[in-house]
C-alpha positions as CSV (number, residue, x, y, z in Angstrom):
1,M,-36.3,-4.4,1.5
2,L,-32.4,-5.8,2.6
3,K,-32.8,-9.3,3.0
4,I,-29.3,-10.6,4.6
5,S,-29.9,-14.5,2.1
6,D,-29.0,-11.7,-0.8
7,L,-25.8,-10.8,0.9
8,I,-24.6,-14.4,2.0
9,L,-21.2,-15.4,0.1
10,H,-20.4,-18.2,2.4
11,K,-21.8,-20.0,5.2
12,D,-21.2,-23.1,7.2
13,N,-21.8,-24.1,11.7
14,Q,-18.7,-21.6,12.7
15,L,-18.9,-18.9,9.7
16,L,-21.0,-16.7,8.4
17,I,-19.1,-14.4,5.4
18,L,-21.9,-11.2,3.7
19,N,-21.0,-8.5,1.2
20,K,-21.6,-5.7,3.4
21,P,-23.9,-2.9,1.4
22,A,-22.3,0.9,2.0
23,G,-24.3,2.6,4.3
24,L,-24.7,0.0,6.9
25,S,-22.7,-0.4,9.7
26,V,-21.2,-3.4,10.8
27,Q,-21.9,-3.0,14.9
28,S,-24.0,-0.7,16.4
29,D,-23.8,2.5,16.9
30,K,-24.8,5.7,18.7
31,T,-27.8,5.5,16.3
32,E,-30.7,3.8,16.5
33,D,-30.1,1.7,13.0
34,K,-29.8,-1.6,12.6
35,S,-26.4,-2.6,12.0
36,L,-24.9,-6.2,9.7
37,Q,-24.4,-8.0,13.0
38,D,-28.1,-7.3,14.0
39,L,-29.3,-8.2,10.9
40,A,-26.9,-11.4,11.2
41,S,-28.3,-12.7,14.2
42,I,-31.6,-12.5,13.8
43,Y,-30.8,-14.6,10.3
44,C,-28.9,-17.2,12.5
45,K,-31.8,-17.3,15.0
46,F,-28.6,-16.7,17.7
47,N,-26.0,-13.4,18.1
48,V,-23.1,-14.4,16.1
49,H,-19.5,-12.2,16.7
50,A,-17.8,-9.5,14.8
51,P,-14.0,-10.0,14.6
52,H,-13.4,-6.7,12.1
53,R,-15.1,-3.8,10.3
54,L,-15.5,-2.1,7.4
55,D,-16.0,1.9,7.2
56,R,-20.2,2.4,7.1
57,P,-19.4,4.1,3.8
58,T,-17.5,1.1,2.4
59,S,-18.6,-2.0,1.3
60,G,-17.9,-5.9,0.3
61,V,-16.6,-9.0,2.7
62,V,-17.3,-8.5,6.1
63,I,-16.8,-12.0,8.4
64,F,-18.9,-13.2,11.1
65,A,-18.3,-16.2,13.4
66,K,-21.2,-18.2,15.3
67,N,-19.4,-19.2,18.0
68,K,-16.6,-17.8,20.8
69,N,-14.4,-20.6,20.0
70,A,-14.8,-19.2,16.0
71,L,-14.1,-15.2,17.1
72,R,-10.9,-16.3,19.2
73,F,-9.9,-18.0,15.9
74,I,-10.2,-15.6,13.7
75,S,-9.4,-12.6,15.8
76,E,-6.0,-14.2,16.7
77,Q,-5.3,-14.0,12.9
78,F,-5.9,-10.6,12.3
79,K,-3.7,-10.0,15.0
80,D,-1.2,-11.3,13.4
81,R,-1.8,-9.9,10.0
82,K,-2.9,-13.7,8.4
83,V,-5.8,-12.5,7.3
84,K,-5.1,-11.1,3.1
85,K,-7.6,-8.8,2.4
86,T,-8.2,-6.8,-1.2
87,Y,-9.8,-3.5,-2.2
88,I,-11.1,-1.8,-5.0
89,A,-11.0,2.0,-4.8
90,L,-12.4,4.5,-7.5
91,V,-9.6,8.0,-7.0
92,N,-9.0,11.1,-8.7
93,K,-6.6,11.0,-11.5
94,N,-3.6,13.0,-9.7
95,P,-0.3,11.3,-10.3
96,M,-0.1,8.2,-9.0
97,P,2.8,7.8,-6.1
98,E,6.4,6.3,-7.4
99,S,6.6,3.5,-4.3
100,D,3.4,0.6,-4.8
101,I,4.0,0.4,-1.2
102,L,2.7,3.8,0.8
103,V,3.5,4.2,4.4
104,H,3.5,6.2,6.7
105,W,2.4,6.9,10.6
106,L,-1.1,7.3,11.6
107,R,-3.0,8.9,14.6
108,H,-6.8,8.4,14.8
109,D,-8.8,11.4,16.2
110,K,-11.5,9.7,17.9
111,K,-13.6,13.6,18.9
112,V,-13.9,14.1,15.3
113,N,-13.7,10.2,13.8
114,K,-10.7,10.7,11.5
115,T,-7.2,10.0,11.2
116,R,-4.7,11.4,10.4
117,V,-1.6,10.8,8.5
118,Y,2.5,12.2,9.3
119,D,4.9,11.0,7.2
120,K,6.9,10.4,10.1
121,E,7.3,8.9,13.2
122,S,5.5,11.4,16.0
123,L,3.8,10.9,19.3
124,N,0.8,8.3,20.1
125,T,0.9,7.4,16.1
126,Q,1.5,3.7,14.6
127,K,2.9,2.6,11.3
128,A,0.8,1.8,8.6
129,E,1.9,0.2,5.0
130,L,-0.4,0.0,2.4
131,H,0.2,-2.0,-1.2
132,I,-1.4,0.0,-4.1
133,E,-1.5,-0.4,-8.0
134,K,-3.4,1.0,-10.5
135,I,-5.3,-1.7,-12.9
136,G,-7.4,0.9,-15.3
137,E,-8.9,4.2,-15.5
138,T,-12.2,5.6,-17.0
139,D,-13.2,8.8,-18.0
140,K,-12.5,11.1,-14.6
141,Y,-10.9,7.8,-12.3
142,Q,-8.6,5.7,-11.5
143,V,-9.0,2.2,-10.9
144,L,-6.8,0.7,-7.9
145,K,-6.3,-2.7,-6.4
146,L,-5.0,-2.2,-2.6
147,K,-3.5,-4.2,-0.2
148,P,-3.7,-3.3,3.2
149,L,-0.5,-4.9,5.6
150,T,-1.4,-3.1,8.4
151,G,-5.1,-2.6,9.7
152,R,-5.5,1.0,10.8
153,T,-8.8,3.0,11.6
154,H,-9.6,4.5,7.6
155,Q,-5.7,3.6,6.8
156,I,-6.8,3.1,2.5
157,R,-8.7,6.2,3.1
158,A,-6.7,8.2,5.1
159,Q,-3.3,7.2,2.8
160,L,-4.8,8.0,0.0
161,A,-5.9,11.1,0.8
162,H,-2.3,12.1,1.8
163,V,-0.7,11.6,-1.3
164,D,-4.0,13.2,-3.4
165,L,-5.9,9.9,-4.3
166,A,-9.3,11.0,-2.8
167,I,-11.5,8.1,-3.1
168,K,-14.8,9.6,-5.0
169,G,-17.3,10.0,-2.7
170,D,-15.1,10.6,0.2
171,V,-15.6,14.2,1.5
172,K,-14.2,12.8,5.0
173,Y,-10.9,12.8,3.3
174,G,-11.1,15.3,0.5
175,F,-12.8,14.0,-2.3
176,K,-15.0,17.5,-3.2
177,R,-18.5,15.7,-3.8
178,G,-20.4,13.2,-1.8
179,E,-22.6,10.7,-2.7
180,R,-26.4,10.7,-2.7
181,D,-26.4,8.0,-0.3
182,R,-23.2,8.8,1.3
183,S,-21.2,5.6,0.1
184,I,-17.4,5.8,-1.1
185,F,-16.2,4.0,-3.7
186,L,-13.9,1.5,-1.7
187,H,-14.8,-2.1,-1.3
188,A,-13.4,-5.1,0.0
189,I,-13.7,-7.1,-3.0
190,E,-11.4,-10.3,-1.5
191,V,-10.4,-12.1,1.7
192,E,-8.1,-15.3,2.7
193,V,-8.7,-16.4,5.8
194,E,-8.2,-19.7,7.7
195,H,-11.4,-21.5,8.9
196,P,-11.6,-22.6,12.0
197,V,-12.0,-25.9,12.6
198,S,-10.8,-27.5,9.0
199,G,-7.6,-25.4,8.5
200,E,-8.7,-25.0,4.9
201,L,-7.6,-21.5,3.3
202,L,-11.1,-19.5,2.2
203,T,-10.4,-17.4,-0.9
204,I,-13.9,-15.0,-0.3
205,K,-14.6,-12.9,-2.8
206,A,-17.7,-10.0,-3.1
207,P,-19.5,-8.9,-6.4
208,V,-18.8,-5.1,-6.4
209,P,-21.6,-2.7,-6.1
210,I,-24.8,-2.4,-8.6
211,N,-24.2,1.1,-9.9
212,N,-22.7,1.9,-13.4
213,L,-19.7,3.5,-12.5
214,W,-18.2,0.1,-10.6
215,K,-19.8,-1.8,-13.2
216,I,-16.7,0.0,-16.1
217,A,-14.7,-0.1,-12.9
218,D,-15.3,-4.4,-13.0
219,T,-14.1,-4.6,-16.1
220,F,-10.6,-4.1,-15.0
221,I,-10.3,-6.3,-12.0
222,K,-9.0,-10.3,-12.8
């Protein structure tokens, strides 16, 4: 039984920050499943607000605002790219790109919920930049630390797949086999955000999921 209290990374009178499990949507979607926002609102006994999202099969840090002022403040930080996000991913062992920053142009197709990647600017595309660093490897996979410099839909998944570094379990973006629980090995491990009242810079870290492969990957994380 999922308990929100087990997911709490930080809470105060402005924010509730949780470690989202893979497979749970941040906000309500076309399914009838309860979302993380629904569960967080039940826990707080009032409606909380989501200034950002993580893809359903992704795990890690999610910020909820407890009031409209906090929502506005955090949303503006995301819009102005002041929020620093760090992800960990396990990908196949194809050669790494020479550059440590991937630059592409993306177009999200809402009909199929998939992002197309282009090497050059094209009609209705958005520029996407992703800092990529290899920090270790297992027998079958490379462990990457990722810092998106832009916030595009499915950006990390699509950009990595475009350079033949598909994330383990991500069949939508080219990995051969999915996981039984439909999760992918992409985890939002750290977020740096300014507190809406105190102005303090909060650095929130989320432990990786409980999984033997994640446990090995965790040994490379500093």
